[in-house]
C-alpha positions as CSV (number, residue, x, y, z in Angstrom):
1,M,-25.8,-18.8,22.4
2,P,-29.6,-18.4,22.6
3,K,-31.7,-19.1,19.5
4,Q,-33.0,-16.1,17.7
5,S,-36.8,-15.7,17.3
6,P,-38.0,-16.4,13.7
7,N,-39.8,-13.0,13.8
8,K,-36.7,-11.0,14.3
9,P,-34.3,-10.0,11.5
10,A,-30.9,-11.7,11.6
11,Q,-28.4,-10.0,13.7
12,K,-25.2,-8.6,12.2
13,A,-21.9,-10.0,13.3
14,R,-20.3,-8.0,16.1
15,R,-16.9,-6.5,15.6
16,S,-14.1,-7.3,17.9
17,P,-13.0,-4.5,20.2
18,R,-10.9,-1.9,18.4
19,R,-7.2,-2.1,19.0
20,K,-5.3,1.0,19.9
21,A,-4.8,3.2,16.9
22,S,-1.3,2.9,15.4
23,S,0.5,5.4,13.3
24,V,1.9,2.6,11.1
25,R,-0.3,1.1,8.4
26,L,0.6,-1.7,6.0
27,V,-1.1,-2.2,2.7
28,E,-0.2,-5.4,0.7
29,F,-0.7,-5.9,-3.0
30,P,-1.1,-9.7,-3.5
31,Q,-1.7,-9.3,-7.2
32,A,1.9,-8.2,-7.7
33,R,3.4,-11.3,-6.0
34,G,5.5,-13.4,-8.3
35,R,5.3,-11.0,-11.2
36,I,8.4,-9.8,-13.0
37,V,8.9,-6.0,-13.0
38,E,9.7,-4.4,-16.3
39,R,9.9,-0.8,-15.0
40,V,9.0,1.5,-12.1
41,E,8.1,5.1,-12.7
42,L,7.5,8.0,-10.3
43,S,5.5,10.9,-11.6
44,A,5.3,14.2,-9.7
45,D,2.8,15.7,-12.2
46,S,0.3,17.8,-10.2
47,D,-2.5,16.3,-12.3
48,F,-1.7,12.7,-11.4
49,P,1.2,12.1,-8.9
50,C,1.8,8.4,-8.7
51,V,4.1,5.5,-8.6
52,S,3.5,3.1,-11.5
53,I,5.0,-0.4,-11.5
54,R,4.8,-2.1,-15.0
55,F,5.1,-5.9,-15.1
56,T,6.3,-7.9,-18.1
57,D,2.8,-9.4,-18.6
58,N,1.5,-5.9,-19.5
59,T,-0.2,-5.4,-16.1
60,D,0.4,-2.3,-14.0
61,L,0.1,-1.4,-10.3
62,T,-0.4,2.3,-9.9
63,V,-0.3,4.0,-6.4
64,V,-1.6,7.6,-6.5
65,I,0.1,9.9,-4.1
66,N,-1.5,12.9,-2.4
67,P,0.6,15.9,-3.7
68,W,1.3,17.3,-0.2
69,L,3.2,14.1,0.8
70,A,6.9,13.5,0.3
71,F,8.1,10.3,-1.4
72,R,11.1,8.5,0.2
73,A,12.5,5.4,-1.4
74,A,15.0,2.8,-0.3
75,Y,16.2,-0.4,-1.9
76,S,17.0,-3.1,0.7
77,S,18.2,-6.6,1.2
78,W,16.6,-8.8,3.9
79,K,18.4,-11.6,5.5
80,A,17.3,-13.4,8.7
81,G,14.7,-10.8,9.3
82,K,17.1,-7.9,9.2
83,Q,17.1,-5.0,6.7
84,K,20.3,-3.8,5.1
85,V,19.7,-0.6,3.0
86,L,21.6,-0.9,-0.2
87,K,20.5,2.4,-1.8
88,R,18.6,5.5,-0.6
89,W,17.2,8.1,-2.9
90,P,16.7,11.8,-1.9
91,V,13.3,12.8,-0.7
92,F,11.1,13.6,-3.7
93,R,8.4,16.2,-3.2
94,S,5.8,16.7,-5.9
95,V,4.4,20.1,-6.8
96,G,1.2,20.8,-4.8
97,I,-2.0,21.6,-6.5
């Protein structure tokens, strides 16, 4: 890599080429790892639709949901990388704004 002239401002790092857009996105919440869940609440209130996960240490993870989306929940067991759905709930639609 050639040396940069001291008179030029530092160059920004280049981004790697973009991968093909995927319809699947994954968001992880590392702050919740290892915490004990006290309760989980789903609110379809049009003022603040959300899923709230309360932990026993009095912390809370709240995920706000856009009201035009449906919420679908499943409780699963994972063994050897395979999912076995133990319980499914009906689709829950909040009242739009």
